[in-house]
N, C-alpha and C positions, 0 to 999 in steps of 0.2 A: 406534543403537537408539532406537526411539520409546518414550517412557514414556507410560503412560496414567494419567489422573487420574480418580478417581471423584467423583461429585457427590451421593451419597446418604449422609446422616449420621444419619438417624433410622430406627428399626425399620420394616421393610416387611412383616413377617409377624407378625401378632398373633393368637394362639389362646388361648382361655381355659384356664388351667391350665398353660400353657407360658410359658417366658421369651421375650419379644419378640426378634426377630432381624432382621438386615439380610441379605436374600437377593437383593434386586434392585439392580442398579447401572446408572448411566448413565456409560459410559466415554468420555472425550474425550482427544484427543492435544494439545489446546491449552487453556490457562486462559481463563476468561472467555467461553467459547462458550455455556455454560449460564447464563442470566441469573437465572432464578427456577425453583425446584423446589417443586411443591405436592404435599402428601400428602392424598389424598382417600379417602373411604369405600370399602370393598371393594364389588365388584359381586356381587350375589346372595348365595350362601352361602360365598363365597371368604374365606379368611383372609389374603389378600394385599392390601395397600394399593394403590390406583390412583395411579400417578405421572403427573403432567403437568409439563412443563417448557417453557421458552421458550429457543430456540436462536438465537443471533445468526448469520445466514447472509450478511448484507450490511452493509457499513458505508458510510455516505455520506461521501465525501471531497470537500473543496472543493479545486479545482485552480486554482492561480494561473497564468495563461498568461503566461509570460515570453517576451518577444520574442527570438528566436534568429536571428542573422544567418548566412547561408551565405557565408563568406569565400572559398570556392573559386570562387564565381561573381561576385565583385566586379569592377567596372569600374575597375581601378587606374590606367590611363593617364589617364582623365578626373579621377579623384580627385587624382592627383599634380599634374596641370597646375593644377587649381583651388587646391590647397594652396600651390604655389609662388607663384602670383599673389597670394594673400592674405598670405603670410609676409613679403614684402619691404616691407610698409608699417608694421612695428612694431619697437620696441626689443627687446633680449634678454629682459627680464623679461616684457614684454607678449607676446613671441613664444611663450614657454612656456605662458602661460595661454591664449593664443589657440590654440596648437597642440593642447592638450588638448581644448578645446571644439570646435574645428573638425574634429578627427579623428572625434570622436563624431558630430557633425552630418553630416559627409560619409559616414561609414560607414552611417548610417541612410539616406542618400540614394542611395548607389551600390552598396550590398551588399544583395542581396535577402534576404528572410526565409526561414528553413529551413522546409520542410514536415515536420511530425512524423509519423513512421510508428510506430504503436504496435502491438505484438503484441496479438492478441485474446486476452484472458484474463478470467476472471470476477473481479469486484472483491472477492468474498468470500473468495477464496483468499489465505491469508497467505503470507509469505515462507518460513516454516517448512514449510508444506505443499508449496510448490513445490520446496523443497530436498529434501524426502522423496520427491517424485515423481521428481526427477532421479536420486537415489540408487537408486530402484527400477529405472529404465530402465538405468542403468549396471550394476546387478546382473544384469539379464536379458542384457545384451550379453556379460558375462563368461561 
């Protein structure tokens, strides 16, 4: 069940002789979507306050591109031959240190990088919204 949050906390209907009341609402299903709500003067002879608000619809995210290797397509025959050639020149302790460093180096040399395939989705949609959309689709299937 999706819970709705209201963002109006001051009276929105003010009429002389009557008690001010909150009649208007901004309902959201996620917190912090409404950044700033302003209560402005009524238009014309209306007794309803004009509401303006700022909604966050996109978030800038910094992406750190991590290098991902595609180990399924590695040239392991060449990697193994090079590793054997290099390993026979060191003592046991040196072999471990060398092995760790050389495996990383050879993996970068002989294993291609993975191509990232990202689903096209809007950056402003949150995980909760995507989850709610999936639940809706599942409900329609049932």
